[in-house]
C-alpha positions in Angstrom: 0.0 0.0 0.0 2.8 2.3 0.9 4.7 1.6 -2.4 1.6 2.4 -4.4 1.1 5.7 -2.7 4.7 6.7 -3.3 4.3 5.8 -6.9 1.2 7.9 -7.1 3.0 10.9 -5.4 5.9 10.6 -7.8 3.5 10.5 -10.7 1.7 13.6 -9.5 5.1 15.4 -9.0 6.2 14.4 -12.4 3.0 15.6 -14.0 3.3 19.0 -12.2 6.9 19.5 -13.2 7.2 17.9 -16.6 5.0 17.9 -19.6 5.4 15.9 -22.9 4.7 17.7 -26.1 4.8 15.9 -29.5 5.7 18.1 -32.5 5.5 17.1 -36.2 8.7 17.4 -38.1 9.0 18.5 -41.7 9.6 15.0 -42.8 6.3 14.1 -41.2 7.7 12.4 -38.1 6.5 13.1 -34.7 9.1 14.4 -32.3 8.2 14.2 -28.6 9.6 17.0 -26.4 9.7 17.0 -22.6 8.8 20.4 -21.3 9.6 21.7 -17.8 6.5 23.3 -16.6 7.3 23.6 -12.9 10.3 25.0 -10.8 13.1 22.6 -10.3 15.0 22.6 -6.9 17.8 20.2 -6.7 18.1 20.7 -3.0 14.5 19.3 -2.8 14.8 16.6 -5.6 17.8 15.9 -7.7 16.3 13.3 -10.1 13.1 12.1 -11.7 12.3 8.8 -13.4 9.6 9.2 -16.3 7.9 6.4 -18.2 7.4 7.1 -21.9 5.0 5.0 -24.0 4.5 5.1 -27.7 1.5 3.5 -29.3 0.5 3.1 -32.9 -2.8 3.6 -34.5 -3.4 0.0 -35.4 -6.1 -2.1 -34.1 -5.3 -3.5 -31.9 -2.9 -0.9 -31.4 0.6 -1.8 -30.6 2.8 0.0 -28.2 6.2 0.1 -26.5 7.5 1.8 -23.4 10.8 3.3 -22.2 12.1 4.8 -19.0 13.5 8.4 -19.0 15.6 9.5 -16.0 15.9 13.2 -15.5 18.9 14.4 -13.4 18.7 17.9 -11.9 22.1 19.7 -12.0 23.1 22.1 -9.2 23.5 25.8 -9.4 25.2 27.9 -6.7 22.0 29.1 -5.2 22.8 28.4 -1.5 25.3 30.2 0.8 27.3 28.3 3.5 25.8 28.4 7.0 27.8 28.1 10.3 26.3 26.0 13.0 26.8 28.8 15.5 27.3 32.4 15.0 29.6 32.6 18.0 32.1 30.0 19.0 33.6 30.3 22.5 36.3 28.1 24.0 38.9 28.0 26.8 42.5 27.4 26.0 45.2 26.7 28.5 48.1 28.8 28.1 51.4 27.3 27.1 49.5 24.7 25.1 51.8 23.0 22.7 51.6 23.7 19.0 49.1 21.5 17.2 46.8 21.3 20.1 43.3 21.4 18.7 41.1 24.0 20.1 37.7 23.7 18.4 36.2 22.8 15.0 34.2 25.3 13.0 31.3 23.7 11.1 29.4 25.3 8.1 27.0 23.6 5.7 26.1 24.4 2.1 23.1 22.8 0.4 24.7 22.9 -2.9 26.8 20.1 -4.3 30.0 19.9 -6.1 32.1 22.9 -6.2 29.0 24.9 -5.1 28.9 23.0 -2.0 32.6 22.8 -1.3 33.4 25.1 1.8 36.6 26.6 2.8 37.3 28.3 6.1 39.4 31.4 6.4 40.1 34.1 9.1 37.9 37.0 8.7 38.4 40.0 11.0 41.5 38.7 12.9 44.5 40.5 14.3 48.0 39.6 13.4 48.6 38.0 16.8 45.7 35.7 16.2 47.0 34.7 12.8 50.4 34.2 14.4 49.2 32.1 17.3 46.4 30.1 15.8 46.0 27.9 12.7 42.7 27.4 10.9 42.4 24.3 8.7 40.6 25.5 5.5 39.0 22.2 4.7 38.1 20.8 8.1 37.6 24.1 10.0 39.7 22.8 12.9 41.2 25.7 14.9 44.5 24.7 16.6 47.5 26.2 18.3 50.2 27.4 16.0 52.5 28.9 18.7 52.4 28.8 22.5 50.2 31.4 24.1 51.2 33.2 27.3 48.2 34.3 29.3 50.4 37.0 30.9 50.7 38.5 27.4 47.2 37.9 26.1 44.4 36.6 28.1 41.7 36.4 25.3 41.6 36.1 21.5 38.5 37.4 19.7 38.2 37.1 15.9 35.9 36.1 13.0 36.1 33.1 10.7 34.5 33.0 7.2 33.1 30.0 5.4 32.8 30.3 1.6 31.9 27.9 -1.2 33.6 27.6 -4.5 30.7 28.4 -6.7 30.8 31.3 -9.1 30.3 33.6 -7.6 31.1 32.1 -4.3 28.8 32.6 -1.4 30.1 33.1 2.2 29.1 33.1 5.9 30.9 34.3 9.0 31.1 33.4 12.7 32.7 35.0 15.7 35.3 33.0 17.7 36.1 33.9 21.4 39.1 32.1 22.9 39.6 32.6 26.7 43.2 31.8 27.6 43.1 29.8 30.9 45.9 30.6 33.3 48.4 27.9 34.1 50.7 28.1 37.1 53.7 28.8 35.0 55.2 31.8 36.9 57.2 31.5 40.1 56.7 34.2 42.7 59.3 36.9 42.8 60.8 38.2 46.0 62.3 41.7 46.3 64.2 42.7 49.4 64.7 46.4 50.0 66.2 48.7 52.6 64.1 50.1 55.4 64.9 52.5 58.2 68.5 53.0 59.3 69.6 49.5 58.8 72.2 49.6 56.0 71.5 47.2 53.2 73.9 46.9 50.2 74.5 44.0 47.8 72.2 41.7 49.7 74.0 42.3 53.0 72.4 44.0 56.0 74.6 45.1 59.0 72.8 44.7 62.3 74.3 45.5 65.7 74.1 42.6 68.2 72.4 44.8 70.8 69.3 45.7 68.7 66.0 45.1 70.4 63.9 42.1 69.6 61.2 42.8 66.9 63.2 45.4 65.1 62.5 45.6 61.3 65.6 45.3 59.3 64.3 45.0 55.7 61.2 45.3 53.4 60.2 42.2 51.5 57.9 42.5 48.4 56.4 39.3 46.9 54.5 39.1 43.6 53.2 36.4 41.2 52.2 37.1 37.5 49.7 34.2 37.6 46.2 34.8 38.6 43.7 33.3 40.9 45.0 30.6 43.2 48.1 30.4 41.0 49.0 33.9 42.1 48.1 33.6 45.8 51.6 33.6 47.4 52.7 32.5 50.9 56.0 33.9 52.1 58.1 32.5 55.0 61.6 32.5 56.5 63.2 29.1 56.5 65.8 27.8 58.9 66.4 28.4 62.6 67.3 32.0 62.4 66.2 34.8 64.8 64.1 36.5 62.1 60.5 36.4 61.0 58.2 38.1 58.4 55.3 40.3 59.3 52.7 41.6 56.8 53.3 45.3 56.1 49.6 46.1 55.9 46.2 44.4 56.5 44.4 46.2 53.6 41.7 44.1 51.9 42.1 45.8 48.5 45.6 44.6 48.2 46.0 42.2 45.2 46.4 38.6 46.2 49.4 38.2 44.0 51.3 41.2 45.4 52.2 41.4 49.0 54.6 43.3 51.3 56.3 42.1 54.5 58.7 43.4 57.1 61.6 41.3 58.1 61.9 41.5 62.0 64.3 40.2 64.6 62.6 37.5 66.7 65.3 36.8 69.2 68.4 38.6 70.7 71.4 38.6 68.5 74.8 37.5 69.8 77.9 38.3 67.9 79.9 35.8 69.9 77.5 33.0 69.2 76.7 33.7 65.5 78.2 36.4 63.5 76.5 35.9 60.2 73.0 34.8 59.3 71.9 33.8 55.8 68.2 34.6 56.0 66.5 32.6 53.2 63.0 33.8 52.3 60.8 31.4 50.4 57.6 32.3 48.5 55.2 29.6 47.5 52.1 30.1 45.4 48.8 28.1 45.7 48.8 26.5 42.3 48.7 22.9 41.6 51.4 22.0 41.5 52.7 24.9 43.4 55.7 26.9 42.4 58.1 28.5 44.7 61.1 30.8 44.7 63.5 32.1 47.3 65.7 35.0 48.0 68.3 35.4 50.7 69.6 38.2 52.8 73.0 38.0 54.6 72.6 39.6 58.0 76.0 40.5 59.5 75.9 40.9 63.2 78.0 43.8 64.5 80.1 43.2 67.7 79.7 45.1 71.0 81.9 44.6 74.1 79.4 42.5 76.0 81.6 39.5 76.8 84.3 39.4 79.5 87.4 37.2 79.0 86.7 33.6 80.0 89.0 30.9 81.2 88.4 27.3 80.2 88.6 26.2 83.8 87.4 27.9 86.9 90.2 26.2 88.8 93.4 25.2 87.2 95.4 22.6 89.1 99.1 22.3 88.2 101.6 19.8 89.4 105.1 21.2 89.8 108.1 19.4 91.2 109.9 20.6 94.3 113.6 21.6 94.4 113.1 23.7 91.2 115.2 26.5 89.8 113.9 30.0 90.2 112.4 31.4 87.0 111.0 28.2 85.7 107.6 28.3 84.0 104.9 26.7 86.1 102.0 26.9 83.7 100.4 29.0 81.0 96.9 30.3 81.6 94.8 31.3 78.5 91.6 33.2 78.5 89.4 33.7 75.4 87.1 36.7 74.6 84.2 36.0 72.3 84.3 39.7 71.2 86.5 40.9 68.4 89.0 43.7 67.9 89.9 45.7 70.9 87.1 44.0 72.8 89.0 40.7 72.6 92.6 41.9 73.4 93.5 40.6 76.9 96.1 41.4 79.6 96.8 39.1 82.6 97.6 39.9 86.2 98.1 38.0 89.5 96.0 38.6 92.6 95.5 36.9 95.9 93.0 34.1 96.1 89.7 34.9 97.8 90.4 32.0 100.2 93.9 33.2 101.0 95.1 36.6 101.9 98.6 35.8 100.9 99.8 37.7 97.9 101.5 35.5 95.2 103.8 38.2 94.0 106.8 37.1 96.1 106.8 33.5 94.8 105.0 33.7 91.4 104.7 36.1 88.6 102.9 36.2 85.2 103.6 37.6 81.8 100.7 40.1 81.1 100.5 39.2 77.4 101.2 35.4 77.2 99.8 34.3 80.5 103.0 32.3 81.5 103.2 31.8 85.2 106.7 31.8 86.6 108.0 30.7 90.0 110.6 32.9 91.6 111.6 30.8 94.6 112.7 27.2 95.3 109.7 25.1 96.4 109.8 22.5 99.2 106.9 20.1 99.3 107.7 19.1 102.9 107.4 22.7 103.9 104.3 23.6 101.8 102.6 21.4 99.2 100.0 23.7 97.8 99.9 27.3 96.6 96.7 29.1 95.5 96.3 32.4 93.8 94.0 34.1 91.2 94.8 35.2 87.6 92.7 38.0 86.2 92.2 38.7 82.5 91.0 42.1 81.3 90.0 43.1 77.8 90.6 46.5 76.2 87.0 47.3 75.3 85.1 50.3 76.6 84.1 49.7 79.3 86.6 47.0 80.0 85.4 43.6 81.1 87.4 41.0 83.1 87.3 37.4 84.1 89.4 35.3 86.5 90.5 31.8 87.4 92.0 30.2 90.4 95.4 28.6 90.0 96.3 25.8 92.4 100.0 24.8 92.3 100.5 21.4 93.9 104.1 20.8 94.6 105.1 17.4 93.3 107.2 15.2 95.5 110.8 14.2 94.9 112.6 11.5 96.9 114.6 13.8 99.0 113.7 12.3 102.4 114.8 9.0 103.8 112.4 6.9 105.9 112.4 7.7 109.6 111.6 5.3 112.4 109.8 6.9 115.4 112.4 5.3 117.7 115.9 4.0 117.1 115.2 1.1 119.4 111.8 -0.5 119.8 111.4 -2.6 123.0 108.6 -5.1 123.2 107.5 -7.6 125.9 105.7 -10.7 124.9 104.4 -13.7 126.8 106.0 -17.0 126.3 103.9 -19.8 124.9 102.3 -17.4 122.5 100.7 -19.1 119.5 102.9 -19.2 116.3 102.2 -16.4 113.8 100.9 -14.1 116.5 101.8 -10.4 116.5 104.6 -9.5 119.0 104.9 -5.8 118.3 104.5 -2.9 115.9 107.1 -0.5 114.6 106.2 2.9 113.3 108.1 4.4 110.4 107.3 7.4 108.2 108.6 9.1 105.2 108.0 12.8 104.6 107.9 12.2 100.9 104.7 11.3 99.0 103.4 8.7 96.6 105.9 6.1 95.5 108.6 8.0 97.3 106.8 7.2 100.5 105.8 3.6 99.7 107.9 1.7 102.3 109.0 -1.9 102.2 109.8 -3.3 105.6 112.0 -6.4 106.2 113.8 -8.2 109.0 117.5 -8.0 108.6 119.5 -11.2 109.3 122.3 -10.9 111.8 125.7 -12.7 111.9 124.6 -15.3 114.4 120.9 -14.6 114.7 118.0 -16.5 113.1 115.7 -13.5 113.5 115.0 -13.4 109.8 113.6 -16.9 109.8 111.8 -16.5 113.2 110.2 -13.1 112.6 108.3 -11.5 109.8 106.9 -8.1 109.4 103.7 -6.9 107.8 104.5 -4.2 105.3 101.3 -2.1 105.6 101.0 -1.9 109.4 104.5 -2.6 110.6 103.3 -5.5 112.8 106.0 -8.0 113.6 104.9 -11.7 113.8 106.7 -14.7 115.1 106.7 -18.1 113.5 107.5 -19.9 116.7 106.1 -20.1 120.2 108.5 -18.5 122.7 109.9 -20.4 125.6 111.5 -18.1 128.1 113.3 -21.1 129.7 115.2 -21.5 126.4 115.7 -17.9 125.3 114.7 -14.8 127.2 115.3 -12.1 124.6 115.8 -11.4 120.9 117.4 -8.5 119.2 117.3 -7.8 115.5 117.0 -5.0 113.0 114.1 -3.8 110.8 114.9 -2.1 107.6 112.6 0.3 105.7 113.2 1.1 102.0 111.1 3.6 100.1 110.0 3.3 96.5 111.8 6.3 95.1 114.5 6.5 92.4 117.0 6.1 93.8 115.5 4.4 96.9 116.4 5.6 100.4 116.4 3.4 103.5 116.7 3.4 107.3 117.0 0.8 110.0 115.9 0.4 113.6 116.7 -2.1 116.4 114.0 -4.2 117.9 114.6 -5.7 121.4 112.1 -8.4 122.3 111.9 -9.7 125.8 110.0 -12.9 126.6 107.9 -12.6 129.8 107.6 -15.6 132.0 104.4 -17.6 132.2 103.7 -20.1 134.9 104.1 -23.0 132.5 106.5 -25.2 134.6 105.6 -27.1 137.6 108.1 -27.3 140.5 110.5 -30.2 140.2 111.5 -32.1 143.4 115.2 -32.9 143.4 115.3 -34.4 146.9 114.2 -36.8 148.2 113.2 -39.3 145.7 109.9 -41.1 146.2 111.6 -44.5 146.7 114.0 -43.2 149.3 113.5 -43.2 153.1 115.1 -41.7 156.2 115.6 -43.5 159.5 114.5 -41.5 162.6 115.3 -42.9 166.0 112.4 -42.9 168.5 114.6 -41.0 170.9 114.9 -38.0 168.7 114.1 -34.7 170.3 111.4 -32.3 169.1 112.5 -30.0 166.4 114.8 -32.5 165.1 115.3 -32.0 161.3 114.1 -35.1 159.7 114.9 -34.2 156.0 114.9 -31.2 153.7 112.7 -31.3 150.6 114.5 -29.6 147.8 112.6 -28.4 144.7 113.3 -26.1 141.7 111.1 -24.3 139.2 112.2 -23.4 135.7 110.0 -20.3 135.8 111.1 -17.0 137.3 109.7 -14.4 139.7 106.5 -15.3 141.5 106.1 -18.3 139.2 109.3 -19.7 140.8 108.5 -18.7 144.4 107.9 -22.1 146.0 106.1 -23.0 149.2 106.0 -26.4 150.8 103.2 -28.2 152.7 102.3 -31.6 154.0 99.0 -32.7 152.6 98.8 -36.3 153.7 100.4 -39.1 155.8 100.7 -37.1 159.0 97.7 -38.2 161.1 99.5 -37.9 164.4 100.8 -34.4 163.6 104.3 -35.6 164.3 105.9 -33.7 161.5 105.7 -30.2 160.0 107.5 -28.6 157.1 108.8 -25.1 156.8 106.8 -23.5 153.9 109.7 -21.5 152.6 112.7 -23.8 153.1 111.1 -27.2 152.8 112.8 -28.4 156.1 110.8 -31.2 157.7 111.0 -31.3 161.5 109.8 -33.5 164.2 107.2 -31.6 166.3 105.5 -34.4 168.2 106.7 -36.9 170.8 107.3 -40.3 169.4 105.5 -43.2 171.0 105.6 -47.0 170.5 102.6 -46.8 168.2 104.6 -44.5 166.0 107.2 -47.1 165.3 107.4 -48.1 161.7 107.2 -46.4 158.3 105.7 -43.0 157.9 104.8 -41.7 154.4 104.5 -37.9 154.3 102.8 -36.5 151.2 104.6 -33.2 150.5 103.1 -30.7 148.0 105.3 -28.1 146.5 103.4 -25.1 145.1 104.6 -22.1 143.1 103.1 -18.6 143.4 102.0 -18.3 139.8 98.5 -17.6 138.7 97.1 -20.2 138.4 99.7 -22.0 140.6 101.4 -25.2 139.6 102.3 -27.9 142.0 104.2 -31.1 142.4 103.6 -33.8 145.0 106.5 -35.9 146.5 106.7 -38.7 149.0 109.0 -38.5 152.0 109.3 -41.9 153.8 110.5 -41.8 157.4 111.2 -45.0 159.2 110.9 -44.6 163.0 113.1 -47.2 164.7 116.3 -47.4 166.8 118.3 -48.8 164.0 118.1 -50.2 160.5 118.6 -53.9 160.9 116.7 -55.1 157.8 117.0 -52.7 154.9 115.3 -55.1 152.5 112.2 -55.2 154.6 112.1 -51.4 154.8 112.6 -51.1 151.0 109.8 -53.6 150.5 107.5 -51.5 152.6 108.5 -48.4 150.7 107.9 -50.2 147.4 104.4 -51.1 148.6 103.9 -47.6 149.8 104.3 -46.4 146.2 101.3 -48.5 145.2 99.1 -47.4 148.1 96.5 -44.6 147.5 97.7 -41.3 148.8 94.4 -40.8 150.8 95.4 -43.8 153.0 97.7 -42.9 155.7 100.9 -44.9 156.3 102.0 -43.9 159.8 103.7 -46.1 162.4 102.3 -49.5 163.7 98.6 -49.7 162.8 98.2 -52.9 164.9 99.5 -51.4 168.1 96.2 -50.2 169.6 94.5 -53.4 168.6 97.1 -55.6 170.5 96.6 -53.5 173.7 92.8 -53.9 173.6 93.1 -57.7 173.2 95.6 -57.9 176.2 93.2 -55.9 178.4 90.3 -58.3 177.5 92.5 -61.4 178.4 93.4 -59.9 181.9 89.8 -59.1 182.7 88.5 -62.6 181.8 91.3 -64.2 183.9 90.4 -62.1 186.9 86.7 -62.9 186.6 86.3 -66.6 186.0 89.5 -68.6 186.0 88.2 -71.6 184.3 86.7 -69.6 181.6 89.8 -67.5 181.3 91.9 -70.6 181.0 89.6 -72.0 178.4 89.5 -68.7 176.5 93.2 -68.2 176.9 93.9 -71.7 175.4 91.6 -70.9 172.5 93.1 -67.5 172.0 96.6 -68.8 172.2 95.7 -71.6 169.8 94.3 -69.1 167.3 97.3 -66.9 167.9 99.7 -69.8 167.2 97.9 -70.8 164.0 97.8 -67.3 162.8 101.5 -66.9 163.6 102.4 -70.1 161.9 100.5 -69.2 158.8 101.5 -65.5 158.4 104.7 -65.1 160.3 107.8 -63.4 158.8 110.5 -65.8 157.8 114.0 -64.4 157.5 115.6 -64.8 154.1 112.4 -65.7 152.4 111.4 -63.6 149.5 108.0 -62.0 149.7 105.8 -62.8 146.7 102.6 -61.5 148.2 101.5 -58.1 148.9 101.6 -57.7 152.7 99.0 -55.1 152.3 96.6 -57.7 150.8 94.0 -59.1 153.3 93.5 -62.8 153.6 91.3 -64.6 151.1 88.1 -65.8 152.6 86.3 -66.4 149.4 87.2 -69.7 147.9 85.8 -68.7 144.6 88.7 -66.2 144.3 91.5 -68.7 144.7 93.7 -69.0 141.7 92.7 -71.7 139.3 95.0 -74.5 138.1 96.3 -74.4 134.6 95.9 -77.3 132.2 99.0 -79.1 133.7 97.4 -79.1 137.1 99.6 -76.4 138.5 98.4 -73.3 140.0 98.8 -70.3 137.9 100.9 -67.6 139.3 98.8 -64.6 140.5 100.5 -61.5 139.2 101.0 -58.7 141.7 99.5 -56.2 139.3 97.3 -57.3 136.5 97.4 -54.1 134.4 100.4 -51.8 134.3 100.5 -48.6 132.2 103.6 -46.5 132.0 103.0 -42.8 132.0 105.8 -40.4 130.9 105.9 -36.7 131.5 108.5 -34.2 130.3 110.5 -32.1 132.6 111.1 -28.5 131.7 114.7 -29.3 130.6 113.4 -31.8 128.1 114.2 -34.9 130.1 111.7 -37.7 130.8 110.1 -38.4 134.2 110.5 -41.8 135.8 107.9 -44.4 135.0 104.7 -44.5 137.0 102.9 -47.8 137.4 99.2 -47.6 137.1 96.6 -50.3 137.8 92.8 -50.2 137.5 91.1 -52.4 140.1 88.6 -55.0 139.0 86.7 -54.9 142.4 83.6 -52.8 142.7 84.4 -49.3 143.9 88.1 -49.7 143.2 89.7 -46.5 141.8 93.0 -46.0 140.1 96.3 -46.0 141.8 99.7 -44.9 140.7 103.3 -45.2 141.9 104.8 -41.8 142.8 108.4 -40.9 142.6 109.2 -37.6 144.2 112.9 -37.5 143.5 114.6 -36.0 140.5 112.8 -36.8 137.4 109.7 -37.9 139.3 106.3 -37.1 137.9 103.8 -34.8 139.4 101.6 -37.2 141.4 98.7 -34.8 141.1 98.8 -35.0 137.3 98.3 -38.8 137.4 95.8 -38.6 140.2 92.2 -39.4 139.4 89.5 -38.8 142.0 86.5 -41.0 142.4 84.6 -38.1 143.9 82.9 -35.4 141.7 85.6 -32.8 141.9 86.3 -29.9 139.5 88.1 -30.7 136.3 91.5 -29.4 135.4 91.7 -25.6 135.3 93.9 -24.2 132.6 95.5 -20.8 132.7 94.5 -18.7 129.7 98.1 -18.4 128.7 99.1 -21.9 129.3 99.5 -24.4 126.5 96.9 -27.1 126.1 97.1 -30.4 127.8 99.3 -33.0 126.1 102.0 -30.5 125.1 105.2 -29.7 126.9 103.7 -28.7 130.2 100.5 -29.9 131.7 98.2 -28.2 134.2 97.3 -30.2 137.3 94.8 -30.0 140.1 95.4 -30.1 143.8 95.0 -33.4 145.7 91.8 -33.1 147.8 92.3 -34.7 151.2 88.9 -36.4 151.1 89.6 -38.5 148.0 89.9 -42.2 148.5 92.6 -44.2 146.7 92.3 -48.0 146.1 94.8 -50.4 147.6 97.4 -52.4 145.7 96.0 -55.9 145.4 93.2 -57.1 143.3 91.4 -58.6 146.2 91.6 -55.6 148.6 88.2 -54.5 149.7 87.8 -51.1 151.4 85.0 -52.4 153.5 86.8 -55.6 154.7 86.9 -56.2 158.5 90.4 -57.8 158.2 92.1 -54.6 157.0 92.9 -51.3 158.8 93.5 -47.9 157.1 97.0 -48.9 156.0 97.6 -52.6 156.8 95.8 -55.7 157.8 95.3 -57.0 161.4 98.1 -58.2 163.7 98.5 -61.3 161.6 100.1 -59.4 158.8 103.7 -59.6 157.9 104.1 -55.9 158.3 103.1 -56.0 162.0 105.6 -58.8 162.7 108.4 -57.2 160.9 107.9 -54.0 162.7 108.0 -55.7 166.0 111.1 -57.5 165.0 112.9 -54.4 164.1 112.1 -52.3 167.1 113.4 -52.9 170.6 111.3 -54.4 173.3 109.3 -51.7 175.0 107.2 -52.0 178.1 103.6 -52.3 177.3 100.8 -51.0 179.4 98.7 -53.7 181.0 
């Protein structure tokens, strides 16, 4: 349906535009002619397609048909037309050549050359034609040369579009190019003089005493850019005592032009910093921002505001003694931070504030160089320190000064030898001092100092003296030690020399004599030289009172009170027959002798010295009371048994004498009463007497093998057993013997002491005692069965077991055990010293003494 309508419209158009006319030719042919009867407008329709039909006049008529295309040719009947009458665009400055800006578009309805448009500048200045390029064919406007907005900020011109028809038709349009600013200009900084501060060639001279916040220069900052690109911020960089302050606060001031004052922001100090390079930086607000800087050299002028200064408030100098006058002691140097005359210094000496003494007599100083000289000879031992003050003054106006204290310490030289406080040191020490103990202290000094006074002490060996090996000395304290324990009994004094050598170069020395005296300690017990414990003295019963029985002689290796001896009888004198002189040791008869006193007396003599604590020795003095000595063997046997009898048991005279008298009185009384009974009793008594006599009687020439102190055996169980051969075993007199040796002060050995421990209940320990030369101290070997105090040691005495031994006194109440194994203290058959009248001892005594009348 649509196609049909278009065909119909085309047919109507063709009929209104074209008309076909047929003309007859001369030759009679028909010539069709197409006539344009309507207006043709190529811009509306540029071609027509016509259908031509020819038909004959036959019947049926015949026809044919042809298509006729009519093309409308163009004529320049249309002018070019711009799309816009005004073209406006922004162009960044400094755009590179060839940068397209915009395209001008114009249209022409004609075709062919009539519709071909070319673009050309119309009304345009020379600068436009120089900066811009217009493409004639495309109409593109582009940059021909870089455009600087600071030179031209807008380009306004016209562009013409014309076709190529004849005659050509034209159209024009206006182009407005706004040059957009780019941040292509750095800020500029201009520094100018202000006020009285001189500024020349970028150098400003400012005195150091100017006040803070003083303006010293005017700073102008500008930027050729506009907008944010021209907004400039200006600052001072670095740590300098300067800052910028705006010159005005006016609102009408352009943003890209500003003024500042450069002020001081802190005090200036010529001595600290003499020149400041003040760098001012200006930065715009473009993106990216651009900056520039300018600098100003501020030269600080000096004023005399600094006194001379010494590097040390106190200068200590060491200077040796014994110098030569005129020697240089030290050089003091002061500095002044000022310059010129303000820094020229002179020196002088003054007294120290702590000392009123002027140094001029001993020291001097060069006013220009500061060399300190000594004018006298110094002696450290007289004075070791000098102190004075050095003053430095500058030449400024007004003059300023500074000072320092100089302390001259006189250094030591080894010009003094060591000196002992005494030429001879005398010390007293106790004997038996422990080895390596201090015995004295010497004092030595050296007036020098340091190594010159470092002393080395030593013991000097003598020609015949072993002091160097016996003694040593402590170097720091001067204490003398001994390597041995002193024994006054061997050596009473020592003399040697002590030498002190200092550490100087060359060394100096001194010597002193040391005399050491050994003080006596009561470390030796008395020694009994007479009598010996085994000896005895015969005393006739007719002896008068005050008869000298014997003299106990004792010595003591100690001295003084320690050797002051006193004698006493501590046992064996129950009848008080004897006494001893405490001082001389003379034993005298002081009682009248009676028949009961006949026999052996054992006096226990104790010799004490006067030391503290005292030492003692116990000796035995045997006195045999009888008319004569008819049987020495019997007496010696009794003495031998005495040595084995406890000291607490008295041996004094005839112990059976009183018992015999009592029995005789009983016999006489019985006879007087009843004769028959008396005779019977007498027979019985005599029979018993005879049996006892035959069994226990003394036989001359027969050797005693039994202890006559031993009571009879009544217990059959205690008889000696037979050995395997049927013989009776021999019963030893002492079953256990221990030999104890003790040293005498002279180094010899004591005689042996026999010691036996009893097996019977309650039996103690007994020992033989020898009181003669070389005899042991009985009290040392005495052991008490009663709870008595233990051995008391003097604090200065050596410990037990060494050369000397401490002893304890013999208590009179102690009980000693008898000699035999079978002795019983509680036996009815034994007296204090011997057995009943049946003992050998009784018979022997009777045989030795003359017949004396007996009381009825």
